[in-house]
N, C-alpha and C positions, 0 to 999 in steps of 0.2 A: 504493499499500499505506499509505503514512504516513494518507490521510486513514481509511481503512477501520480503522487502528490505533488513531487518535484516537476515531471512534466506537464503537467496541468498549470502550475505556477508558471513554468518556462514560456507555454502557449499563451496564455493569459498577458505575459509581459510585451510577447512578440506582436499579439493581436490589438493590444493596446496602444500601441506605437504606429501601428499601420493604419487604425481605424480613421484618427484626425485627417491623414494623408488621402484616404479613402473620400471624405467629405470635401476636403479642399479641390481635389481635382473634379469631384461633382458640380462644385459652385464654378469653379473655372470653366467647364464645358457647358454649363448653363449660360454662364455671362457671353461666350463666344458664339454660342448658338443664337441667342437673342440679338447680339449684335450683327448676326448674318441675316437674319431677317429684316432687320430695320434696313438693313443696306439693299436686300433685295425690293422693299417697298419703296426705298429713294430712286431706285433704277428704273422702276415700275413706272414712276412719275417722268423721268427722263424719256422712256421708249414712247410713252403719250405725246411728249412735244415732240419727239422726232417724226413720228407718225403724222403729226399736224402739218409739219414742215414739207414732209416729202409728198404728202397728198395734194399739196398746192403747188411743189415744183413739177410732179409727173407731167401734167397737160402741159407744159413749157417745152419739155424734152421728147423729141423724136426718139432717139437712141439712147437709152440710158448705158452708162458706164458698165454696168453688171448685168450683162446680157447671157442667155444659154449659148453656148459654144456650141459650134458646129463639127462634130465630130469626124465628118466626112474629110473636113477640111487638113485635119492636123489632129494625130494622135497623142497621147500621152506621153512625156517621157520619163517621167518614173511608174508609175501606177494610175490605175483607174480611180480608184475609192480609198481614200483614208479613213480610218476609224481609230479615234482618240478616245482612251478609256482614263477617266478622271478617279484616281483614287485617294490614297492618306498617305501623309507623309510619317506621321505616329501611330501606334499602337493604341492598345487597349480600348479597341471598338470593335471587338468580337469578331464575327465574320464577315464585315463591311466588304473587304475587298475580296474575298473567296467569294462571296454572293454576285459580286459584281463581273466577276470574270467568268463564272458560270452561266449568267445569264447574257455576257457579252458573246460568248462562243456559240451559245444556243442561237443567239440571234443572227449571227454572223452565217450560220448554217443555211439559213433560209434568205439570205441575201444574195439574189442572183445578178454579181457583176463579173466581168471579166477577171480582174485581178484588185487586191488588196493589199495595204499595208496596216499592221498594228500599230498605234502611239500609246504612250504611256505616259502620266504624269503622276507623280508620288513615288517614294523610295519604296514603302512597303508594297503597294500593288506592283512595282517593277520587281520586288524580289520575289513575290508568290508566281509573276509570271514566268520568271525564270526557272523555281522550282517545277513548274508545269510544262516546260520545254516550249513554251509559246513564243514565237521569234517577234521580238521589238524592233521595229526601225528607227524609231526615235524615242528619245526620253527625256523627262524633266523634271527636276526635284519640284515640289511645292514649298511655300513658305512654313517655317519648322513652327513657328511662335505667335504667327498672325495670320490673317486672311491675306489672300490674292489683292493686289488693289488694281484699281481701273488702268493706271499708267502702265502696269505690268501687261496685262489683259490687251491693251492697247496696241503696244508693241508687238506682242506675239501675233496677234491678228492680221496686223500689217503685214507681217512676213509671210503668213498662209495666204492673204489676199494676191500679193506678189504671185507667188509659186502658182496660185489658181490662175490669174491673169496670163502666166507665161506656160500654160497648158501642161503643168506638172501633174495635175491630177484632175480629175472632172467633178468629183462630189468629194464633201467632207463632213461626216458624221462625229457627233460627241456622244459618247456613252458614259453615264454617270448615274449614282442613287441619287435620287431626290425626296426632299424632305415632305413628309406627309403630316396629317392632324394626328395627334397624339404622340410627335417625338417618333414616329415610326418612319421606314424610307424605303422607296419603291424603286426599282430599276425603269431608267427613262432613257430615252434616244431624243436627240433634235441634229436636225440637218442645219448647220452652218453656212455652208456653200453647195452651190450657187444659191444666192440670196434670192429669194422670191417675195415679191410685194402684192401678192393678189389681195391679200386683204387688207393691204392699203389703197389700194383702188376703189375697194368697195366703199371704204369708210369715208371717200372723198365725198359724194352724195351728201354725207351726212355734214361734212364739214363746211361746204359751200353756204348751208343754210343758216350755220352759226356766224362764221367769218366773212367780212368784208372782201373783195377781190384783192389780193396782196399786190403790191408795187416792187418789181423786181428789176434793181438798178444795175445788177451785175449777170454773168452767164450763168444761166441755171445749171449747167451741166456741173459746173464748176461748185456750186452750192450742193447740188444731188451728191457729187463724188463725196466732200466732206461729211456730210450729212451720213452716209452710207457707211463710210469708214467707221464713224462712231457708232451708227446702229448696230454693224457686226461685232464692234469690241463690246459694246455695250451687252449685247444678247451672249457673247461667250463669258463675259464678266458674270452674267447672271448665273449661267449653269454652274462655275465655280462656286460662288456662293451657296446655290442651292446645294452642292456637293457637300460643302463644308458645314451647312447647316445640320445636314441628315447624317453627318461624320460625327459631330459633336453631339446632336441627339442621341445616337447610339451610344456615343461613350458615358454620357449623362444617365442614361439608362441601367446601363452596367454598373456604373460606380454607384448610382443608388442600391440596386441588388446586393452588390457586394457589400455595401454599408450596411444593409440591414442584416445580413449574414454574419458579417464581422460582430453587430451588437448582441444576436442571438447567441454566437459562440461565446463571446466573453461572459453573457449572463449564466449560461450553462456551467462554463468553467470556475465562475463565482461559488456557484452552487456547490459544484465537485469540491472545491476547495475549502469553503466552509463545512461542508459534510466532512471532510477528512481533518479539518482541524477540531470540530467537535469529538470526532471519535479519537484523535490523539489524546485531547485533553481528559475523556473519560477513563481511557486506558490508563494514564499517568495518575488519575484519583483512584483507581482500582490499585494500582501497584502499591500506592503509598497507604493505602487503607490495610492491603493485606500486609504489608511491612510492618505495620502498626498493630497487627493482630486482631484488626477491627474485622477480617474477613479470613474465610479459610482460603489456603492457598488453591 
């Protein structure tokens, strides 16, 4: 019993030291989760403004810069399709990356394209892909301590747009885990390129009723080009925020469960220790009483 008593004391000390760390990780995850959601709301407002401007500019442009490519004229130099997976840079988020990989590979099986490349963002995701012998043609780390910034997203998307306009690939998909209600996440896909503006044209009729005719004093194509650059960057930035929100929500839920389990184990170990202490005190009292002749041996 003495050995069990010392083991219980040791476990209690270790878990009691870890329990505050679990609470701190839970709080940090909740804060970053909420921060990502707030930024998503801000980007929704930016996108709405971009939609208004584009809807007014489109009627003044005959041939927008981002148009569908004629595949008969020129073949892709690199591949037909780019498939980018957004994972995590840190752990403690359960099977976040494993689920993303499994869902992505199933989605790719159903994708009817001549050729494709898999790109990946996030060191944890990259490590899992390597373990599964999945070929990665391009990789990049994510910020380890903060969210991706809009500037980072803008610089990255401009590079992809230049490759797309140089016919390096014909379409670009982003695969990620998206935050859902209740702190859960769900596998999602988004077609980043080619840029499609059908819904913007559909909203143009509604805008003409609210806005007076705009006065355009510069080249509409130049305005359109700049707005689309930011629109694509904003779209990709929102995807990284949704993935980050899902990641931190998953980490928060895991830390919440771990903290609850730690509290239950601590309570159980305290009962075991108290029971063992009572037993030892009773045994000592019996030995003293027997030594004084108050009890038979």
